[in-house]
C-alpha positions in Angstrom: -0.1 0.0 -0.6 3.0 2.3 1.0 3.9 2.1 -3.0 1.0 2.4 -3.9 0.6 5.7 -2.5 3.6 6.8 -3.6 3.2 5.6 -7.2 0.4 7.4 -7.7 1.0 10.5 -6.3 3.8 11.0 -8.7 2.0 10.1 -11.1 -0.7 12.4 -10.8 2.4 15.0 -10.8 3.9 13.0 -14.2 -0.1 13.8 -15.6 -0.3 17.4 -14.8 2.9 18.1 -17.2 0.8 15.8 -19.9 -2.0 17.2 -19.4 -0.3 20.7 -20.4 1.4 19.2 -23.6 -2.2 17.5 -24.6 -4.0 21.3 -23.7 -2.2 22.3 -26.0 -2.8 20.4 -28.7 -6.6 19.9 -28.3 -6.4 23.9 -28.1 -5.7 23.3 -32.3 -7.1 20.7 -32.8 -10.3 21.8 -31.7 -10.1 24.9 -33.6 -8.8 24.3 -36.6 -8.8 20.0 -36.9 -4.9 19.6 -37.0 -2.8 17.5 -35.1 -0.2 19.3 -34.6 2.7 16.5 -34.8 5.0 19.2 -34.2 3.9 20.2 -30.5 7.2 18.1 -29.0 10.4 19.9 -30.9 9.0 22.8 -31.3 8.4 22.9 -27.2 11.6 21.1 -27.2 13.1 24.4 -28.5 11.4 27.0 -26.6 13.9 24.6 -23.5 16.9 24.9 -25.2 16.4 28.5 -25.8 15.6 29.6 -22.3 18.8 27.3 -21.5 21.0 28.7 -24.3 19.6 32.3 -22.8 20.6 31.5 -19.6 23.7 29.1 -20.0 25.7 31.7 -21.6 25.1 30.1 -25.0 23.0 33.3 -26.3 23.8 35.3 -23.5 24.1 35.2 -19.8 20.5 36.8 -19.0 18.8 36.2 -15.6 16.1 33.0 -15.3 13.1 35.1 -15.1 14.5 37.6 -18.0 15.3 34.0 -20.5 11.7 33.3 -19.9 10.0 36.1 -21.2 12.2 36.7 -23.9 11.4 33.0 -24.7 7.9 33.6 -24.1 8.2 36.1 -27.0 10.0 34.4 -29.5 7.5 31.8 -29.1 5.2 33.5 -29.6 7.1 34.6 -32.5 7.8 31.3 -34.3 4.1 29.7 -33.6 2.6 32.7 -35.6 5.0 31.8 -38.3 4.6 27.7 -38.3 0.8 28.6 -38.5 1.2 31.1 -41.3 3.1 28.7 -43.4 0.5 25.9 -42.8 -2.6 28.5 -43.3 -3.0 27.7 -46.6 -2.9 24.4 -46.2 -6.0 24.3 -42.9 -8.4 25.2 -45.2 -8.0 22.6 -48.4 -7.4 19.9 -46.4 -6.6 18.4 -42.4 -4.6 15.6 -43.6 -2.2 17.8 -45.8 -2.2 20.3 -43.1 -1.7 17.7 -40.2 1.1 16.6 -42.3 2.8 19.9 -42.7 3.2 19.9 -39.0 5.1 16.8 -38.8 7.9 19.1 -41.5 7.9 21.8 -39.3 8.8 18.9 -36.7 11.4 18.0 -38.3 12.5 21.9 -39.0 12.4 22.7 -35.4 14.3 20.3 -34.3 17.0 20.1 -36.8 17.1 24.1 -36.1 18.0 22.7 -32.2 20.3 20.4 -33.1 22.2 23.5 -35.1 22.5 26.1 -32.7 22.5 24.0 -29.6 23.9 20.6 -31.4 23.2 17.0 -30.0 24.6 16.7 -27.1 22.1 16.5 -23.8 22.4 19.1 -20.9 20.8 20.4 -18.0 18.7 22.5 -17.1 17.1 22.9 -13.1 14.5 25.3 -11.7 15.4 28.0 -9.7 13.4 26.5 -6.4 14.5 26.1 -3.7 15.7 22.8 -2.4 13.4 20.9 0.7 11.0 18.5 1.0 8.6 16.7 3.3 7.0 12.9 4.0 3.3 12.9 4.4 2.4 9.3 4.8 4.3 7.3 1.8 3.9 10.3 -0.5 7.1 12.1 -0.5 6.3 15.7 -1.5 8.9 18.2 -3.0 9.4 21.5 -3.6 9.8 20.7 -7.7 6.6 18.6 -6.7 4.5 21.9 -5.9 5.6 23.6 -8.4 4.3 21.4 -11.0 0.9 21.4 -8.9 0.4 25.0 -8.9 1.8 26.1 -12.6 -0.6 23.8 -13.8 -3.3 25.3 -11.1 -2.3 28.4 -12.3 -2.3 27.5 -15.9 -5.9 26.3 -16.6 -7.2 28.5 -14.8 -5.8 30.8 -16.6 -6.8 29.2 -20.1 -10.3 28.9 -18.0 -11.0 32.0 -17.6 -10.0 33.6 -21.3 -11.7 31.1 -23.1 -15.2 31.7 -20.9 -14.4 35.6 -20.5 -12.4 37.0 -23.0 -14.4 38.4 -26.1 -11.8 35.8 -28.3 -12.4 33.3 -25.6 -15.8 33.2 -27.3 -15.2 33.7 -31.0 -12.8 30.0 -30.2 -16.0 28.6 -28.9 -18.0 29.7 -31.1 -15.2 28.8 -34.2 -14.7 25.0 -32.0 -18.8 24.6 -32.5 -19.5 25.4 -36.2 -16.5 27.0 -38.0 -18.6 27.5 -41.0 -21.8 29.2 -38.9 -18.1 31.1 -37.3 -17.5 32.5 -40.8 -21.0 33.2 -41.9 -21.4 35.4 -38.3 -17.7 36.9 -39.7 -15.5 35.3 -37.3 -11.9 36.0 -38.2 -11.8 31.7 -38.7 -7.5 32.5 -39.6 -7.0 34.5 -35.9 -8.7 31.9 -34.5 -6.0 29.2 -35.5 -3.5 31.8 -34.6 -5.1 32.1 -31.4 -5.2 28.6 -30.3 -1.1 28.0 -32.2 0.4 30.7 -29.9 -1.4 29.6 -26.5 0.2 26.2 -27.3 3.6 27.0 -28.7 3.6 29.1 -24.4 1.9 26.4 -23.4 3.9 23.6 -24.8 7.5 26.1 -23.3 6.1 25.8 -19.4 5.6 21.9 -19.6 8.3 22.2 -21.8 10.8 23.6 -18.1 8.8 21.0 -15.9 8.8 18.7 -17.9 13.4 18.8 -18.0 14.2 18.9 -14.1 13.1 15.1 -14.1 15.5 14.5 -17.2 17.9 15.7 -18.9 17.3 18.3 -22.2 18.4 16.8 -26.0 17.3 17.9 -28.9 14.6 14.6 -28.6 13.5 14.1 -25.2 10.6 16.6 -25.3 9.9 15.4 -28.5 9.7 11.6 -27.0 7.9 13.7 -23.5 5.1 14.3 -25.8 4.3 11.2 -27.1 2.4 10.8 -23.7 0.1 13.7 -24.0 -0.9 13.1 -27.0 -2.2 9.6 -25.2 -3.8 11.8 -23.0 -4.9 13.9 -25.9 -7.0 10.1 -26.9 -7.6 8.9 -23.4 -9.5 12.3 -22.8 -11.0 13.7 -26.2 -9.7 15.7 -28.9 -12.3 18.1 -28.1 -11.9 18.3 -24.7 -9.9 20.0 -23.1 -11.1 19.0 -19.4 -10.8 15.8 -20.8 -7.4 16.8 -21.3 -6.0 17.1 -17.6 -8.3 14.2 -17.2 -6.5 11.7 -19.6 -3.0 13.4 -18.3 -3.7 12.5 -15.0 -5.0 9.1 -15.7 -1.6 8.4 -18.3 0.8 9.4 -15.5 -1.0 6.9 -12.6 -1.3 4.7 -15.6 2.2 5.0 -16.3 4.0 4.7 -12.6 1.6 2.0 -12.5 2.8 -0.4 -14.8 6.7 0.4 -15.1 6.3 -0.3 -11.6 4.4 -3.4 -11.0 5.2 -4.7 -15.2 8.0 -3.9 -16.0 9.1 0.0 -17.0 11.0 -0.6 -20.7 7.6 -1.0 -22.0 6.3 2.4 -21.5 5.9 2.5 -25.1 4.2 -0.7 -25.6 1.5 0.9 -22.9 0.9 4.3 -24.2 0.0 2.5 -27.9 -1.6 -0.3 -26.6 -4.4 3.0 -24.4 -4.3 4.6 -27.6 -5.4 1.5 -29.7 -8.1 0.2 -26.4 -9.6 3.9 -26.2 -10.0 4.4 -29.9 -12.2 1.1 -30.0 -14.3 1.9 -26.9 -14.2 5.5 -26.6 -13.1 7.2 -30.1 -14.3 10.7 -28.8 -12.8 10.9 -25.4 -14.4 9.2 -22.4 -15.8 12.3 -21.2 -17.7 12.8 -24.6 -17.6 9.6 -24.6 -20.1 9.6 -21.3 -20.8 13.0 -21.3 -22.0 12.9 -24.6 -21.0 16.8 -25.3 -17.9 18.7 -26.2 -17.0 20.3 -23.3 
C-alpha cells in the first residue's frame, strides 16, 4: 500500500505535465482540426532557448528575463508556423496535419544546429526542500508543478470563458462554417490557438526537463504521453486533456513499477488503441455526450 500511494502521487505530478502538453494539442485541434505533430519539437526548442539564454550560449541572463524573452520568441515562432500551413488548413485537414511533421523536423534541425546534439541539464530556480506525508514524498518541484498547472489551466479557463477571443474560439470550435458566416475570422482563431499552445508547450517543457535531461529529442519523446492523454480525454475536450493526463501519468507509473519499465511506449500504444476502439471520441465525450 505504501508503494501504491507513492506511485499514485508521482503519477499525478507526471500527469500534470502530460496534461499541459495535451491541452496544447487539443487547443489546435478544436479550432482547426489539425493534429499538431510538431508540438514536442517546438516545445523542445523553447526549452533550449531558455537554456541558451541562461547558460551563456545566447546570453547570460537571469532566469526570469530568459523566460520572458523565450515566451515572446515562441509566440512569434508559433505564429510563423501557422502562417506556413495556413493555406493548407482550409484545403485538407490531412495535408495540414502532415505539414506539421515537416515543421517539427525543421524545429528539431534548428535545435541541433544551434545547440548541438549533446545532452544538457536545465534546472528550475526552486528552493530545495522535501517533506514526507505518509507514503508520499513531496518536494518543492512537486508543488511547483501543481501550482503552475493549476494556474495555467485557470488562466486558460478565464481566457476562453471570459474574453471575446475565447468566445470566438468556442464558436469556431463548435461550428466553423456558421462562425465564418457570422463574420468571425477563422485564421485569427487558428493563430490564437497555435500561439497559446506554443506557450503551454514551453511551460510543460521547462517542467519536464528537471525530471530527465534536455536533448533535441527528449521533450518530443515525452510528448508522446501528452498525445496519449489527448486521445484518452478526447481531442474535442480541454477538460478531458487534464483528466487524460492524470490518468496516463498514474497508469504509466503503476505499469512501470509492477510490470516492466522498459515497455512504456508499448503501454502507451496499447492505451491509445483500446481508447480509440472503446471510446473513439474520448472518455469524457462518450460519457457526457457533449463538447467541453
